[in-house]
Each structure stands twice: as structure tokens, then as C-alpha cells.
C-alpha positions in Angstrom: 76.4 6.9 52.5 78.5 5.5 55.8 78.6 2.5 57.4 75.5 0.9 59.2 75.6 0.5 63.2 75.2 -2.9 63.9 73.6 -3.6 67.4 73.3 -7.1 69.1 71.2 -8.1 72.3 72.2 -11.0 74.4 70.1 -12.9 76.5 71.2 -14.5 79.8 70.1 -15.7 83.3 68.2 -15.6 85.1 71.4 -15.5 87.2 72.0 -18.0 89.7 74.0 -15.8 92.1 77.3 -16.2 90.7 78.5 -13.6 88.8 81.1 -15.3 87.2 78.6 -17.8 85.9 76.6 -15.4 84.6 79.3 -13.8 82.7 80.7 -16.9 81.0 76.9 -17.7 80.1 76.6 -14.0 78.6 80.2 -14.0 76.9 79.2 -16.9 74.7 76.3 -14.7 72.9 78.3 -11.7 73.4 80.8 -13.6 71.0 78.6 -14.8 68.6 77.0 -11.3 67.8 80.2 -9.8 67.7 81.4 -12.3 65.0 78.0 -11.2 63.2 79.0 -7.8 63.3 77.4 -6.1 66.2 79.8 -2.8 67.2 77.8 -2.7 70.4 76.0 -5.5 72.3 73.1 -5.2 74.8 72.9 -7.2 78.0 70.1 -7.4 80.2 70.4 -4.9 83.4 72.2 -6.6 86.4 72.3 -9.7 84.2 74.9 -10.9 86.6 73.2 -11.0 89.8 70.3 -12.7 91.0 67.1 -10.6 90.7 64.0 -10.3 89.6 61.4 -7.3 89.6 58.6 -9.7 90.7 60.6 -11.1 94.0 61.5 -9.0 96.9 65.1 -7.5 96.4 65.9 -7.8 100.0 65.9 -11.4 99.1 69.2 -11.1 97.4 72.0 -9.5 99.1 73.6 -8.0 95.8 77.1 -7.7 96.2 77.7 -4.3 94.6 80.9 -4.4 92.4 83.8 -1.5 92.6 83.5 0.7 88.8 86.5 -1.7 88.1 85.3 -4.8 89.9 85.2 -8.0 88.1 82.3 -7.7 85.8 83.8 -4.6 84.4 87.7 -5.8 83.9 86.1 -8.9 82.2 83.5 -6.7 80.2 86.2 -4.2 79.4 88.7 -7.0 78.2 86.4 -8.7 76.2 85.3 -5.9 74.5 88.6 -4.6 73.9 89.5 -8.4 72.5 86.7 -8.4 70.3 86.8 -4.8 69.3 83.4 -3.9 70.3 81.6 -1.8 72.9 79.5 -4.0 75.7 76.7 -1.9 78.1 75.2 -3.7 80.8 74.1 -2.8 84.3 75.4 -3.4 87.5 75.3 -2.6 91.5 78.1 -0.5 92.2 79.5 -0.8 95.5 
């Protein structure tokens, strides 16, 4: 039998409109999940952007990021440092 695959899920939010703050909040949970043996850590969709399905999205001027924007670079650097994969949804510009 092979090595078990461990999945971690991190709850965050609601986002306050500051993606850097949301990344900081998520990082603590990601590090905890990795320390517990997670190979893949899931974050909520749009975890760093202020959006909830109960509200009109027009209220939130989503500042989409490029595929190599600050959130993607943060996630890839963190994943590489921890030896894991991180999955999240983001609005692309």
C-alpha cells in the first residue's frame, strides 16, 4: 500500500479588501496544515477578495491580478518552501 495523501483545508475571511492581509491570515493556516502532513491545502474561492454570494458583486471593485501577480507569487513561493501544493480561486485581470 502507498503513502496516504493528506488534504488540508483552511478557512479564512471574510476578506477585508486588502489581499496582503488575507494572504497573511491564510498563511498561518497553510503552515499549520503543512506541519500536520498535508500535501495539498485548499483555500476558499476568492479568499483574498471582498466578495460574498449574498451581496451584489458590483459593490466590490475586484482588482483582478495577472496570473503571475502578487497572490500567485506568494502561493507558489510558500508552496515551494513547504513542499506542498496550494489551491485557491482568484479573479484574473
